[in-house]
mmCIF entry with sequence, helices, sheets and N, C-alpha, C, O atoms, coordinates in Angstrom:
data_MODEL
# 
_entry.id   MODEL 
# 
_entity.id                         1 
_entity.type                       polymer 
_entity.pdbx_number_of_molecules   1 
# 
_entity_poly.entity_id                      1 
_entity_poly.type                           'polypeptide(L)' 
_entity_poly.nstd_linkage                   no 
_entity_poly.nstd_monomer                   no 
_entity_poly.pdbx_seq_one_letter_code       MKPYHHVLIIAMLVFLIILLYGDGFGAIPFLLSALYLISICVKELRHFKKSKRL 
_entity_poly.pdbx_seq_one_letter_code_can   MKPYHHVLIIAMLVFLIILLYGDGFGAIPFLLSALYLISICVKELRHFKKSKRL 
_entity_poly.pdbx_strand_id                 A 
# 
loop_
_entity_poly_seq.entity_id 
_entity_poly_seq.num 
_entity_poly_seq.mon_id 
_entity_poly_seq.hetero 
1 1  MET n 
1 2  LYS n 
1 3  PRO n 
1 4  TYR n 
1 5  HIS n 
1 6  HIS n 
1 7  VAL n 
1 8  LEU n 
1 9  ILE n 
1 10 ILE n 
1 11 ALA n 
1 12 MET n 
1 13 LEU n 
1 14 VAL n 
1 15 PHE n 
1 16 LEU n 
1 17 ILE n 
1 18 ILE n 
1 19 LEU n 
1 20 LEU n 
1 21 TYR n 
1 22 GLY n 
1 23 ASP n 
1 24 GLY n 
1 25 PHE n 
1 26 GLY n 
1 27 ALA n 
1 28 ILE n 
1 29 PRO n 
1 30 PHE n 
1 31 LEU n 
1 32 LEU n 
1 33 SER n 
1 34 ALA n 
1 35 LEU n 
1 36 TYR n 
1 37 LEU n 
1 38 ILE n 
1 39 SER n 
1 40 ILE n 
1 41 CYS n 
1 42 VAL n 
1 43 LYS n 
1 44 GLU n 
1 45 LEU n 
1 46 ARG n 
1 47 HIS n 
1 48 PHE n 
1 49 LYS n 
1 50 LYS n 
1 51 SER n 
1 52 LYS n 
1 53 ARG n 
1 54 LEU n 
# 
_struct_asym.id          A 
_struct_asym.entity_id   1 
# 
loop_
_struct_conf.conf_type_id 
_struct_conf.id 
_struct_conf.pdbx_PDB_helix_id 
_struct_conf.beg_label_comp_id 
_struct_conf.beg_label_asym_id 
_struct_conf.beg_label_seq_id 
_struct_conf.pdbx_beg_PDB_ins_code 
_struct_conf.end_label_comp_id 
_struct_conf.end_label_asym_id 
_struct_conf.end_label_seq_id 
_struct_conf.pdbx_end_PDB_ins_code 
_struct_conf.beg_auth_comp_id 
_struct_conf.beg_auth_asym_id 
_struct_conf.beg_auth_seq_id 
_struct_conf.end_auth_comp_id 
_struct_conf.end_auth_asym_id 
_struct_conf.end_auth_seq_id 
_struct_conf.pdbx_PDB_helix_class 
_struct_conf.details 
_struct_conf.pdbx_PDB_helix_length 
HELX_P HELX_P1 AA1 PRO A 3  ? TYR A 21 ? PRO A 3  TYR A 21 1 ? 19 
HELX_P HELX_P2 AA2 ALA A 27 ? LYS A 52 ? ALA A 27 LYS A 52 1 ? 26 
# 
_struct_conf_type.id          HELX_P 
_struct_conf_type.criteria    ? 
_struct_conf_type.reference   ? 
# 
loop_
_atom_site.group_PDB 
_atom_site.id 
_atom_site.type_symbol 
_atom_site.label_atom_id 
_atom_site.label_alt_id 
_atom_site.label_comp_id 
_atom_site.label_asym_id 
_atom_site.label_entity_id 
_atom_site.label_seq_id 
_atom_site.pdbx_PDB_ins_code 
_atom_site.Cartn_x 
_atom_site.Cartn_y 
_atom_site.Cartn_z 
_atom_site.occupancy 
_atom_site.B_iso_or_equiv 
_atom_site.pdbx_formal_charge 
_atom_site.auth_seq_id 
_atom_site.auth_comp_id 
_atom_site.auth_asym_id 
_atom_site.auth_atom_id 
_atom_site.pdbx_PDB_model_num 
ATOM 1   N N  . MET A 1 1  ? 98.083  -0.360  182.749 1.00 0.00 ? 1  MET A N  1 
ATOM 2   C CA . MET A 1 1  ? 98.947  -1.538  182.952 1.00 0.00 ? 1  MET A CA 1 
ATOM 3   C C  . MET A 1 1  ? 100.248 -0.995  183.495 1.00 0.00 ? 1  MET A C  1 
ATOM 4   O O  . MET A 1 1  ? 100.687 0.119   183.207 1.00 0.00 ? 1  MET A O  1 
ATOM 5   N N  . LYS A 1 2  ? 100.813 -1.829  184.271 1.00 0.00 ? 2  LYS A N  1 
ATOM 6   C CA . LYS A 1 2  ? 102.130 -1.482  184.845 1.00 0.00 ? 2  LYS A CA 1 
ATOM 7   C C  . LYS A 1 2  ? 103.239 -1.742  183.699 1.00 0.00 ? 2  LYS A C  1 
ATOM 8   O O  . LYS A 1 2  ? 103.057 -2.550  182.788 1.00 0.00 ? 2  LYS A O  1 
ATOM 9   N N  . PRO A 1 3  ? 104.306 -1.034  183.835 1.00 0.00 ? 3  PRO A N  1 
ATOM 10  C CA . PRO A 1 3  ? 105.365 -1.167  182.789 1.00 0.00 ? 3  PRO A CA 1 
ATOM 11  C C  . PRO A 1 3  ? 105.846 -2.627  182.639 1.00 0.00 ? 3  PRO A C  1 
ATOM 12  O O  . PRO A 1 3  ? 106.153 -3.043  181.522 1.00 0.00 ? 3  PRO A O  1 
ATOM 13  N N  . TYR A 1 4  ? 105.919 -3.403  183.708 1.00 0.00 ? 4  TYR A N  1 
ATOM 14  C CA . TYR A 1 4  ? 106.431 -4.633  183.632 1.00 0.00 ? 4  TYR A CA 1 
ATOM 15  C C  . TYR A 1 4  ? 105.427 -5.553  182.895 1.00 0.00 ? 4  TYR A C  1 
ATOM 16  O O  . TYR A 1 4  ? 105.867 -6.542  182.310 1.00 0.00 ? 4  TYR A O  1 
ATOM 17  N N  . HIS A 1 5  ? 104.107 -5.280  182.893 1.00 0.00 ? 5  HIS A N  1 
ATOM 18  C CA . HIS A 1 5  ? 103.142 -5.966  182.079 1.00 0.00 ? 5  HIS A CA 1 
ATOM 19  C C  . HIS A 1 5  ? 103.512 -5.927  180.560 1.00 0.00 ? 5  HIS A C  1 
ATOM 20  O O  . HIS A 1 5  ? 103.595 -6.910  179.824 1.00 0.00 ? 5  HIS A O  1 
ATOM 21  N N  . HIS A 1 6  ? 103.710 -4.677  180.235 1.00 0.00 ? 6  HIS A N  1 
ATOM 22  C CA . HIS A 1 6  ? 104.195 -4.466  178.803 1.00 0.00 ? 6  HIS A CA 1 
ATOM 23  C C  . HIS A 1 6  ? 105.419 -5.143  178.449 1.00 0.00 ? 6  HIS A C  1 
ATOM 24  O O  . HIS A 1 6  ? 105.483 -5.741  177.375 1.00 0.00 ? 6  HIS A O  1 
ATOM 25  N N  . VAL A 1 7  ? 106.487 -5.104  179.318 1.00 0.00 ? 7  VAL A N  1 
ATOM 26  C CA . VAL A 1 7  ? 107.671 -5.790  179.043 1.00 0.00 ? 7  VAL A CA 1 
ATOM 27  C C  . VAL A 1 7  ? 107.466 -7.456  178.931 1.00 0.00 ? 7  VAL A C  1 
ATOM 28  O O  . VAL A 1 7  ? 108.038 -8.156  178.096 1.00 0.00 ? 7  VAL A O  1 
ATOM 29  N N  . LEU A 1 8  ? 106.685 -7.856  179.779 1.00 0.00 ? 8  LEU A N  1 
ATOM 30  C CA . LEU A 1 8  ? 106.386 -9.340  179.785 1.00 0.00 ? 8  LEU A CA 1 
ATOM 31  C C  . LEU A 1 8  ? 105.626 -9.720  178.512 1.00 0.00 ? 8  LEU A C  1 
ATOM 32  O O  . LEU A 1 8  ? 105.920 -10.754 177.912 1.00 0.00 ? 8  LEU A O  1 
ATOM 33  N N  . ILE A 1 9  ? 104.619 -8.873  178.074 1.00 0.00 ? 9  ILE A N  1 
ATOM 34  C CA . ILE A 1 9  ? 103.928 -9.241  176.908 1.00 0.00 ? 9  ILE A CA 1 
ATOM 35  C C  . ILE A 1 9  ? 104.726 -9.172  175.607 1.00 0.00 ? 9  ILE A C  1 
ATOM 36  O O  . ILE A 1 9  ? 104.538 -9.986  174.703 1.00 0.00 ? 9  ILE A O  1 
ATOM 37  N N  . ILE A 1 10 ? 105.657 -8.145  175.528 1.00 0.00 ? 10 ILE A N  1 
ATOM 38  C CA . ILE A 1 10 ? 106.539 -7.999  174.451 1.00 0.00 ? 10 ILE A CA 1 
ATOM 39  C C  . ILE A 1 10 ? 107.525 -9.123  174.495 1.00 0.00 ? 10 ILE A C  1 
ATOM 40  O O  . ILE A 1 10 ? 107.845 -9.666  173.438 1.00 0.00 ? 10 ILE A O  1 
ATOM 41  N N  . ALA A 1 11 ? 108.020 -9.507  175.609 1.00 0.00 ? 11 ALA A N  1 
ATOM 42  C CA . ALA A 1 11 ? 108.946 -10.679 175.675 1.00 0.00 ? 11 ALA A CA 1 
ATOM 43  C C  . ALA A 1 11 ? 108.354 -12.005 175.201 1.00 0.00 ? 11 ALA A C  1 
ATOM 44  O O  . ALA A 1 11 ? 108.971 -12.848 174.550 1.00 0.00 ? 11 ALA A O  1 
ATOM 45  N N  . MET A 1 12 ? 107.021 -12.093 175.627 1.00 0.00 ? 12 MET A N  1 
ATOM 46  C CA . MET A 1 12 ? 106.322 -13.358 175.308 1.00 0.00 ? 12 MET A CA 1 
ATOM 47  C C  . MET A 1 12 ? 106.132 -13.389 173.702 1.00 0.00 ? 12 MET A C  1 
ATOM 48  O O  . MET A 1 12 ? 106.315 -14.439 173.086 1.00 0.00 ? 12 MET A O  1 
ATOM 49  N N  . LEU A 1 13 ? 105.771 -12.238 173.076 1.00 0.00 ? 13 LEU A N  1 
ATOM 50  C CA . LEU A 1 13 ? 105.526 -12.147 171.755 1.00 0.00 ? 13 LEU A CA 1 
ATOM 51  C C  . LEU A 1 13 ? 106.888 -12.464 170.916 1.00 0.00 ? 13 LEU A C  1 
ATOM 52  O O  . LEU A 1 13 ? 106.934 -13.204 169.933 1.00 0.00 ? 13 LEU A O  1 
ATOM 53  N N  . VAL A 1 14 ? 107.931 -11.802 171.461 1.00 0.00 ? 14 VAL A N  1 
ATOM 54  C CA . VAL A 1 14 ? 109.249 -12.208 170.822 1.00 0.00 ? 14 VAL A CA 1 
ATOM 55  C C  . VAL A 1 14 ? 109.549 -13.631 170.801 1.00 0.00 ? 14 VAL A C  1 
ATOM 56  O O  . VAL A 1 14 ? 109.886 -14.209 169.768 1.00 0.00 ? 14 VAL A O  1 
ATOM 57  N N  . PHE A 1 15 ? 109.429 -14.205 171.937 1.00 0.00 ? 15 PHE A N  1 
ATOM 58  C CA . PHE A 1 15 ? 109.590 -15.696 172.152 1.00 0.00 ? 15 PHE A CA 1 
ATOM 59  C C  . PHE A 1 15 ? 108.697 -16.456 171.087 1.00 0.00 ? 15 PHE A C  1 
ATOM 60  O O  . PHE A 1 15 ? 109.157 -17.366 170.398 1.00 0.00 ? 15 PHE A O  1 
ATOM 61  N N  . LEU A 1 16 ? 107.423 -16.028 171.005 1.00 0.00 ? 16 LEU A N  1 
ATOM 62  C CA . LEU A 1 16 ? 106.575 -16.866 170.157 1.00 0.00 ? 16 LEU A CA 1 
ATOM 63  C C  . LEU A 1 16 ? 107.067 -16.647 168.689 1.00 0.00 ? 16 LEU A C  1 
ATOM 64  O O  . LEU A 1 16 ? 107.055 -17.621 167.937 1.00 0.00 ? 16 LEU A O  1 
ATOM 65  N N  . ILE A 1 17 ? 107.501 -15.423 168.227 1.00 0.00 ? 17 ILE A N  1 
ATOM 66  C CA . ILE A 1 17 ? 108.099 -15.221 166.933 1.00 0.00 ? 17 ILE A CA 1 
ATOM 67  C C  . ILE A 1 17 ? 109.242 -16.100 166.689 1.00 0.00 ? 17 ILE A C  1 
ATOM 68  O O  . ILE A 1 17 ? 109.284 -16.695 165.612 1.00 0.00 ? 17 ILE A O  1 
ATOM 69  N N  . ILE A 1 18 ? 110.248 -16.272 167.614 1.00 0.00 ? 18 ILE A N  1 
ATOM 70  C CA . ILE A 1 18 ? 111.336 -17.045 167.491 1.00 0.00 ? 18 ILE A CA 1 
ATOM 71  C C  . ILE A 1 18 ? 110.873 -18.550 167.400 1.00 0.00 ? 18 ILE A C  1 
ATOM 72  O O  . ILE A 1 18 ? 111.342 -19.286 166.533 1.00 0.00 ? 18 ILE A O  1 
ATOM 73  N N  . LEU A 1 19 ? 110.043 -18.942 168.216 1.00 0.00 ? 19 LEU A N  1 
ATOM 74  C CA . LEU A 1 19 ? 109.593 -20.392 168.298 1.00 0.00 ? 19 LEU A CA 1 
ATOM 75  C C  . LEU A 1 19 ? 108.801 -20.809 167.071 1.00 0.00 ? 19 LEU A C  1 
ATOM 76  O O  . LEU A 1 19 ? 108.932 -21.947 166.620 1.00 0.00 ? 19 LEU A O  1 
ATOM 77  N N  . LEU A 1 20 ? 107.967 -19.905 166.507 1.00 0.00 ? 20 LEU A N  1 
ATOM 78  C CA . LEU A 1 20 ? 106.984 -20.340 165.521 1.00 0.00 ? 20 LEU A CA 1 
ATOM 79  C C  . LEU A 1 20 ? 107.554 -19.917 164.115 1.00 0.00 ? 20 LEU A C  1 
ATOM 80  O O  . LEU A 1 20 ? 107.085 -20.481 163.126 1.00 0.00 ? 20 LEU A O  1 
ATOM 81  N N  . TYR A 1 21 ? 108.458 -19.037 163.970 1.00 0.00 ? 21 TYR A N  1 
ATOM 82  C CA . TYR A 1 21 ? 108.876 -18.574 162.675 1.00 0.00 ? 21 TYR A CA 1 
ATOM 83  C C  . TYR A 1 21 ? 109.414 -19.546 161.814 1.00 0.00 ? 21 TYR A C  1 
ATOM 84  O O  . TYR A 1 21 ? 109.132 -19.530 160.616 1.00 0.00 ? 21 TYR A O  1 
ATOM 85  N N  . GLY A 1 22 ? 110.292 -20.541 162.391 1.00 0.00 ? 22 GLY A N  1 
ATOM 86  C CA . GLY A 1 22 ? 110.858 -21.587 161.668 1.00 0.00 ? 22 GLY A CA 1 
ATOM 87  C C  . GLY A 1 22 ? 109.937 -22.706 161.138 1.00 0.00 ? 22 GLY A C  1 
ATOM 88  O O  . GLY A 1 22 ? 110.314 -23.490 160.267 1.00 0.00 ? 22 GLY A O  1 
ATOM 89  N N  . ASP A 1 23 ? 108.677 -22.745 161.719 1.00 0.00 ? 23 ASP A N  1 
ATOM 90  C CA . ASP A 1 23 ? 107.702 -23.696 161.366 1.00 0.00 ? 23 ASP A CA 1 
ATOM 91  C C  . ASP A 1 23 ? 106.727 -23.114 160.393 1.00 0.00 ? 23 ASP A C  1 
ATOM 92  O O  . ASP A 1 23 ? 105.759 -23.767 160.001 1.00 0.00 ? 23 ASP A O  1 
ATOM 93  N N  . GLY A 1 24 ? 106.970 -21.900 160.001 1.00 0.00 ? 24 GLY A N  1 
ATOM 94  C CA . GLY A 1 24 ? 106.040 -21.241 159.116 1.00 0.00 ? 24 GLY A CA 1 
ATOM 95  C C  . GLY A 1 24 ? 104.918 -20.534 159.589 1.00 0.00 ? 24 GLY A C  1 
ATOM 96  O O  . GLY A 1 24 ? 104.146 -19.988 158.802 1.00 0.00 ? 24 GLY A O  1 
ATOM 97  N N  . PHE A 1 25 ? 104.753 -20.494 160.895 1.00 0.00 ? 25 PHE A N  1 
ATOM 98  C CA . PHE A 1 25 ? 103.655 -19.920 161.580 1.00 0.00 ? 25 PHE A CA 1 
ATOM 99  C C  . PHE A 1 25 ? 104.097 -18.497 162.172 1.00 0.00 ? 25 PHE A C  1 
ATOM 100 O O  . PHE A 1 25 ? 103.616 -18.071 163.222 1.00 0.00 ? 25 PHE A O  1 
ATOM 101 N N  . GLY A 1 26 ? 105.018 -17.813 161.445 1.00 0.00 ? 26 GLY A N  1 
ATOM 102 C CA . GLY A 1 26 ? 105.438 -16.575 162.069 1.00 0.00 ? 26 GLY A CA 1 
ATOM 103 C C  . GLY A 1 26 ? 104.501 -15.449 161.998 1.00 0.00 ? 26 GLY A C  1 
ATOM 104 O O  . GLY A 1 26 ? 104.632 -14.488 162.755 1.00 0.00 ? 26 GLY A O  1 
ATOM 105 N N  . ALA A 1 27 ? 103.549 -15.518 161.115 1.00 0.00 ? 27 ALA A N  1 
ATOM 106 C CA . ALA A 1 27 ? 102.491 -14.513 160.933 1.00 0.00 ? 27 ALA A CA 1 
ATOM 107 C C  . ALA A 1 27 ? 101.583 -14.291 162.114 1.00 0.00 ? 27 ALA A C  1 
ATOM 108 O O  . ALA A 1 27 ? 101.021 -13.209 162.281 1.00 0.00 ? 27 ALA A O  1 
ATOM 109 N N  . ILE A 1 28 ? 101.417 -15.435 163.037 1.00 0.00 ? 28 ILE A N  1 
ATOM 110 C CA . ILE A 1 28 ? 100.490 -15.402 164.086 1.00 0.00 ? 28 ILE A CA 1 
ATOM 111 C C  . ILE A 1 28 ? 101.071 -14.390 165.241 1.00 0.00 ? 28 ILE A C  1 
ATOM 112 O O  . ILE A 1 28 ? 100.386 -13.487 165.722 1.00 0.00 ? 28 ILE A O  1 
ATOM 113 N N  . PRO A 1 29 ? 102.369 -14.651 165.602 1.00 0.00 ? 29 PRO A N  1 
ATOM 114 C CA . PRO A 1 29 ? 102.789 -13.627 166.602 1.00 0.00 ? 29 PRO A CA 1 
ATOM 115 C C  . PRO A 1 29 ? 102.965 -12.219 166.191 1.00 0.00 ? 29 PRO A C  1 
ATOM 116 O O  . PRO A 1 29 ? 102.851 -11.300 167.003 1.00 0.00 ? 29 PRO A O  1 
ATOM 117 N N  . PHE A 1 30 ? 103.261 -12.022 164.847 1.00 0.00 ? 30 PHE A N  1 
ATOM 118 C CA . PHE A 1 30 ? 103.267 -10.783 164.363 1.00 0.00 ? 30 PHE A CA 1 
ATOM 119 C C  . PHE A 1 30 ? 101.856 -10.165 164.301 1.00 0.00 ? 30 PHE A C  1 
ATOM 120 O O  . PHE A 1 30 ? 101.720 -8.979  164.601 1.00 0.00 ? 30 PHE A O  1 
ATOM 121 N N  . LEU A 1 31 ? 100.869 -10.863 163.951 1.00 0.00 ? 31 LEU A N  1 
ATOM 122 C CA . LEU A 1 31 ? 99.507  -10.335 163.992 1.00 0.00 ? 31 LEU A CA 1 
ATOM 123 C C  . LEU A 1 31 ? 99.161  -9.994  165.477 1.00 0.00 ? 31 LEU A C  1 
ATOM 124 O O  . LEU A 1 31 ? 98.554  -8.953  165.728 1.00 0.00 ? 31 LEU A O  1 
ATOM 125 N N  . LEU A 1 32 ? 99.530  -10.836 166.440 1.00 0.00 ? 32 LEU A N  1 
ATOM 126 C CA . LEU A 1 32 ? 99.142  -10.519 167.769 1.00 0.00 ? 32 LEU A CA 1 
ATOM 127 C C  . LEU A 1 32 ? 99.894  -9.304  168.305 1.00 0.00 ? 32 LEU A C  1 
ATOM 128 O O  . LEU A 1 32 ? 99.375  -8.554  169.132 1.00 0.00 ? 32 LEU A O  1 
ATOM 129 N N  . SER A 1 33 ? 101.124 -9.120  167.823 1.00 0.00 ? 33 SER A N  1 
ATOM 130 C CA . SER A 1 33 ? 101.927 -7.979  168.280 1.00 0.00 ? 33 SER A CA 1 
ATOM 131 C C  . SER A 1 33 ? 101.289 -6.676  167.668 1.00 0.00 ? 33 SER A C  1 
ATOM 132 O O  . SER A 1 33 ? 101.209 -5.663  168.364 1.00 0.00 ? 33 SER A O  1 
ATOM 133 N N  . ALA A 1 34 ? 100.846 -6.697  166.404 1.00 0.00 ? 34 ALA A N  1 
ATOM 134 C CA . ALA A 1 34 ? 100.213 -5.668  165.755 1.00 0.00 ? 34 ALA A CA 1 
ATOM 135 C C  . ALA A 1 34 ? 98.906  -5.268  166.507 1.00 0.00 ? 34 ALA A C  1 
ATOM 136 O O  . ALA A 1 34 ? 98.685  -4.078  166.733 1.00 0.00 ? 34 ALA A O  1 
ATOM 137 N N  . LEU A 1 35 ? 98.104  -6.168  166.870 1.00 0.00 ? 35 LEU A N  1 
ATOM 138 C CA . LEU A 1 35 ? 96.868  -5.899  167.623 1.00 0.00 ? 35 LEU A CA 1 
ATOM 139 C C  . LEU A 1 35 ? 97.289  -5.296  168.995 1.00 0.00 ? 35 LEU A C  1 
ATOM 140 O O  . LEU A 1 35 ? 96.674  -4.335  169.457 1.00 0.00 ? 35 LEU A O  1 
ATOM 141 N N  . TYR A 1 36 ? 98.238  -5.810  169.581 1.00 0.00 ? 36 TYR A N  1 
ATOM 142 C CA . TYR A 1 36 ? 98.662  -5.135  170.917 1.00 0.00 ? 36 TYR A CA 1 
ATOM 143 C C  . TYR A 1 36 ? 99.088  -3.777  170.674 1.00 0.00 ? 36 TYR A C  1 
ATOM 144 O O  . TYR A 1 36 ? 98.657  -2.936  171.463 1.00 0.00 ? 36 TYR A O  1 
ATOM 145 N N  . LEU A 1 37 ? 99.885  -3.374  169.695 1.00 0.00 ? 37 LEU A N  1 
ATOM 146 C CA . LEU A 1 37 ? 100.361 -2.154  169.498 1.00 0.00 ? 37 LEU A CA 1 
ATOM 147 C C  . LEU A 1 37 ? 99.230  -1.242  169.007 1.00 0.00 ? 37 LEU A C  1 
ATOM 148 O O  . LEU A 1 37 ? 99.314  -0.046  169.288 1.00 0.00 ? 37 LEU A O  1 
ATOM 149 N N  . ILE A 1 38 ? 98.306  -1.633  168.387 1.00 0.00 ? 38 ILE A N  1 
ATOM 150 C CA . ILE A 1 38 ? 97.188  -0.748  167.961 1.00 0.00 ? 38 ILE A CA 1 
ATOM 151 C C  . ILE A 1 38 ? 96.369  -0.552  169.228 1.00 0.00 ? 38 ILE A C  1 
ATOM 152 O O  . ILE A 1 38 ? 95.917  0.580   169.397 1.00 0.00 ? 38 ILE A O  1 
ATOM 153 N N  . SER A 1 39 ? 96.108  -1.484  170.148 1.00 0.00 ? 39 SER A N  1 
ATOM 154 C CA . SER A 1 39 ? 95.353  -1.290  171.264 1.00 0.00 ? 39 SER A CA 1 
ATOM 155 C C  . SER A 1 39 ? 96.062  -0.245  172.217 1.00 0.00 ? 39 SER A C  1 
ATOM 156 O O  . SER A 1 39 ? 95.381  0.539   172.879 1.00 0.00 ? 39 SER A O  1 
ATOM 157 N N  . ILE A 1 40 ? 97.377  -0.250  172.269 1.00 0.00 ? 40 ILE A N  1 
ATOM 158 C CA . ILE A 1 40 ? 98.099  0.710   173.177 1.00 0.00 ? 40 ILE A CA 1 
ATOM 159 C C  . ILE A 1 40 ? 98.023  2.100   172.494 1.00 0.00 ? 40 ILE A C  1 
ATOM 160 O O  . ILE A 1 40 ? 97.932  3.139   173.148 1.00 0.00 ? 40 ILE A O  1 
ATOM 161 N N  . CYS A 1 41 ? 98.068  2.057   171.122 1.00 0.00 ? 41 CYS A N  1 
ATOM 162 C CA . CYS A 1 41 ? 97.937  3.305   170.423 1.00 0.00 ? 41 CYS A CA 1 
ATOM 163 C C  . CYS A 1 41 ? 96.563  4.043   170.687 1.00 0.00 ? 41 CYS A C  1 
ATOM 164 O O  . CYS A 1 41 ? 96.489  5.232   170.998 1.00 0.00 ? 41 CYS A O  1 
ATOM 165 N N  . VAL A 1 42 ? 95.557  3.250   170.536 1.00 0.00 ? 42 VAL A N  1 
ATOM 166 C CA . VAL A 1 42 ? 94.181  3.734   170.698 1.00 0.00 ? 42 VAL A CA 1 
ATOM 167 C C  . VAL A 1 42 ? 93.927  4.253   172.104 1.00 0.00 ? 42 VAL A C  1 
ATOM 168 O O  . VAL A 1 42 ? 93.312  5.299   172.311 1.00 0.00 ? 42 VAL A O  1 
ATOM 169 N N  . LYS A 1 43 ? 94.435  3.468   173.073 1.00 0.00 ? 43 LYS A N  1 
ATOM 170 C CA . LYS A 1 43 ? 94.292  3.811   174.511 1.00 0.00 ? 43 LYS A CA 1 
ATOM 171 C C  . LYS A 1 43 ? 95.046  5.219   174.771 1.00 0.00 ? 43 LYS A C  1 
ATOM 172 O O  . LYS A 1 43 ? 94.494  6.078   175.459 1.00 0.00 ? 43 LYS A O  1 
ATOM 173 N N  . GLU A 1 44 ? 96.331  5.433   174.198 1.00 0.00 ? 44 GLU A N  1 
ATOM 174 C CA . GLU A 1 44 ? 97.086  6.622   174.383 1.00 0.00 ? 44 GLU A CA 1 
ATOM 175 C C  . GLU A 1 44 ? 96.382  7.768   173.582 1.00 0.00 ? 44 GLU A C  1 
ATOM 176 O O  . GLU A 1 44 ? 96.382  8.895   174.076 1.00 0.00 ? 44 GLU A O  1 
ATOM 177 N N  . LEU A 1 45 ? 95.810  7.553   172.431 1.00 0.00 ? 45 LEU A N  1 
ATOM 178 C CA . LEU A 1 45 ? 95.152  8.622   171.781 1.00 0.00 ? 45 LEU A CA 1 
ATOM 179 C C  . LEU A 1 45 ? 93.861  9.183   172.497 1.00 0.00 ? 45 LEU A C  1 
ATOM 180 O O  . LEU A 1 45 ? 93.522  10.364  172.423 1.00 0.00 ? 45 LEU A O  1 
ATOM 181 N N  . ARG A 1 46 ? 93.165  8.196   173.209 1.00 0.00 ? 46 ARG A N  1 
ATOM 182 C CA . ARG A 1 46 ? 92.022  8.484   173.941 1.00 0.00 ? 46 ARG A CA 1 
ATOM 183 C C  . ARG A 1 46 ? 92.464  9.510   175.188 1.00 0.00 ? 46 ARG A C  1 
ATOM 184 O O  . ARG A 1 46 ? 91.845  10.523  175.513 1.00 0.00 ? 46 ARG A O  1 
ATOM 185 N N  . HIS A 1 47 ? 93.602  9.034   175.763 1.00 0.00 ? 47 HIS A N  1 
ATOM 186 C CA . HIS A 1 47 ? 94.114  9.839   176.862 1.00 0.00 ? 47 HIS A CA 1 
ATOM 187 C C  . HIS A 1 47 ? 94.537  11.027  176.404 1.00 0.00 ? 47 HIS A C  1 
ATOM 188 O O  . HIS A 1 47 ? 94.243  12.002  177.095 1.00 0.00 ? 47 HIS A O  1 
ATOM 189 N N  . PHE A 1 48 ? 95.264  11.232  175.237 1.00 0.00 ? 48 PHE A N  1 
ATOM 190 C CA . PHE A 1 48 ? 95.609  12.490  174.752 1.00 0.00 ? 48 PHE A CA 1 
ATOM 191 C C  . PHE A 1 48 ? 94.530  13.392  174.505 1.00 0.00 ? 48 PHE A C  1 
ATOM 192 O O  . PHE A 1 48 ? 94.613  14.545  174.929 1.00 0.00 ? 48 PHE A O  1 
ATOM 193 N N  . LYS A 1 49 ? 93.395  12.954  173.788 1.00 0.00 ? 49 LYS A N  1 
ATOM 194 C CA . LYS A 1 49 ? 92.266  13.724  173.624 1.00 0.00 ? 49 LYS A CA 1 
ATOM 195 C C  . LYS A 1 49 ? 91.600  14.313  174.840 1.00 0.00 ? 49 LYS A C  1 
ATOM 196 O O  . LYS A 1 49 ? 91.156  15.461  174.845 1.00 0.00 ? 49 LYS A O  1 
ATOM 197 N N  . LYS A 1 50 ? 91.539  13.466  175.908 1.00 0.00 ? 50 LYS A N  1 
ATOM 198 C CA . LYS A 1 50 ? 90.878  13.869  177.166 1.00 0.00 ? 50 LYS A CA 1 
ATOM 199 C C  . LYS A 1 50 ? 91.779  14.921  177.761 1.00 0.00 ? 50 LYS A C  1 
ATOM 200 O O  . LYS A 1 50 ? 91.279  15.896  178.320 1.00 0.00 ? 50 LYS A O  1 
ATOM 201 N N  . SER A 1 51 ? 93.175  14.758  177.660 1.00 0.00 ? 51 SER A N  1 
ATOM 202 C CA . SER A 1 51 ? 94.001  15.803  178.374 1.00 0.00 ? 51 SER A CA 1 
ATOM 203 C C  . SER A 1 51 ? 93.963  17.192  177.628 1.00 0.00 ? 51 SER A C  1 
ATOM 204 O O  . SER A 1 51 ? 94.204  18.231  178.243 1.00 0.00 ? 51 SER A O  1 
ATOM 205 N N  . LYS A 1 52 ? 93.666  17.181  176.333 1.00 0.00 ? 52 LYS A N  1 
ATOM 206 C CA . LYS A 1 52 ? 93.592  18.439  175.643 1.00 0.00 ? 52 LYS A CA 1 
ATOM 207 C C  . LYS A 1 52 ? 92.323  19.283  176.030 1.00 0.00 ? 52 LYS A C  1 
ATOM 208 O O  . LYS A 1 52 ? 92.314  20.510  175.931 1.00 0.00 ? 52 LYS A O  1 
ATOM 209 N N  . ARG A 1 53 ? 91.283  18.565  176.465 1.00 0.00 ? 53 ARG A N  1 
ATOM 210 C CA . ARG A 1 53 ? 90.004  19.355  176.883 1.00 0.00 ? 53 ARG A CA 1 
ATOM 211 C C  . ARG A 1 53 ? 90.262  20.007  178.151 1.00 0.00 ? 53 ARG A C  1 
ATOM 212 O O  . ARG A 1 53 ? 90.963  19.527  179.043 1.00 0.00 ? 53 ARG A O  1 
ATOM 213 N N  . LEU A 1 54 ? 89.662  21.125  178.192 1.00 0.00 ? 54 LEU A N  1 
ATOM 214 C CA . LEU A 1 54 ? 89.764  22.044  179.387 1.00 0.00 ? 54 LEU A CA 1 
ATOM 215 C C  . LEU A 1 54 ? 88.430  22.397  179.840 1.00 0.00 ? 54 LEU A C  1 
ATOM 216 O O  . LEU A 1 54 ? 88.284  23.142  180.808 1.00 0.00 ? 54 LEU A O  1 
# 
């Protein structure tokens, strides 16, 4: 993904947190952001493992 895609997704998640937190649904955007960060972490770990192999 391009860097601006990441910025756009994070901005959208922050907006959802602000919008839904007062209504008691703040856990939904936090769960989505956790899944997003886990997917980025897994992607980077796979890339790191491939780069270590020679």
